C-alpha positions as CSV (number, residue, x, y, z in Angstrom):
1,M,14.0,-18.7,-10.7
2,G,11.1,-16.7,-12.1
3,K,8.6,-18.7,-10.2
4,E,10.5,-18.1,-6.9
5,K,10.4,-14.3,-7.6
6,K,6.7,-14.4,-8.3
7,E,6.1,-16.3,-5.0
8,A,8.2,-13.8,-3.1
9,N,6.2,-10.9,-4.7
10,K,3.0,-12.6,-3.8
11,G,4.1,-12.9,-0.2
12,N,5.1,-9.2,-0.1
13,S,1.7,-8.2,-1.6
14,S,-0.1,-10.2,1.1
15,E,2.0,-8.6,3.8
16,T,1.5,-5.2,2.4
17,N,-2.3,-5.7,2.4
18,R,-2.2,-7.0,6.0
19,E,-0.2,-4.0,7.1
20,A,-2.6,-1.6,5.3
21,T,-5.6,-3.4,7.0
22,Q,-4.0,-3.1,10.4
23,E,-3.4,0.6,9.8
24,E,-7.0,1.1,8.8
25,I,-8.1,-0.6,12.0
26,R,-5.7,1.5,14.1
27,A,-7.0,4.7,12.5
28,L,-10.6,3.8,12.9
29,A,-10.2,2.7,16.5
30,Y,-8.6,6.1,17.2
31,Q,-11.4,7.8,15.5
32,L,-13.9,5.9,17.6
33,F,-11.9,6.9,20.7
34,C,-12.1,10.6,19.7
35,E,-15.8,10.3,18.9
36,C,-16.4,9.1,22.5
37,E,-14.8,12.3,23.8
38,C,-11.5,10.5,24.4
39,A,-13.0,8.5,27.2
40,H,-10.4,6.0,28.4
41,G,-11.2,2.4,29.3
42,H,-13.0,1.5,26.0
43,D,-9.9,0.6,24.0
44,V,-10.8,-3.0,23.4
45,E,-14.4,-2.1,22.4
46,H,-13.1,0.5,20.0
47,W,-10.5,-1.9,18.5
48,L,-13.0,-4.7,18.1
49,E,-15.6,-2.4,16.4
50,A,-12.9,-1.0,14.1
51,E,-11.8,-4.4,13.2
52,R,-15.3,-5.6,12.5
53,R,-16.0,-2.6,10.3
54,V,-12.7,-2.8,8.3
55,L,-12.8,-6.5,7.8
56,S,-16.5,-6.3,6.8
57,R,-15.6,-3.7,4.1
58,H,-12.7,-5.9,2.8
59,Q,-15.0,-9.0,2.6
60,E,-17.5,-7.0,0.5
61,N,-14.9,-6.2,-2.1
């Protein structure tokens, strides 16, 4: 049963990391939106740039 618990904890850790990464992307995408004087119509560009930056940072670590 100990092994099952470790596997469950491992899954939770992975899910927590994924959620934290998504939150970082959301926050950075919003920051980019604000830096562009809240110009609408660039949401996909902002999201993709934020995603690229955050994922790049995570790969470096």
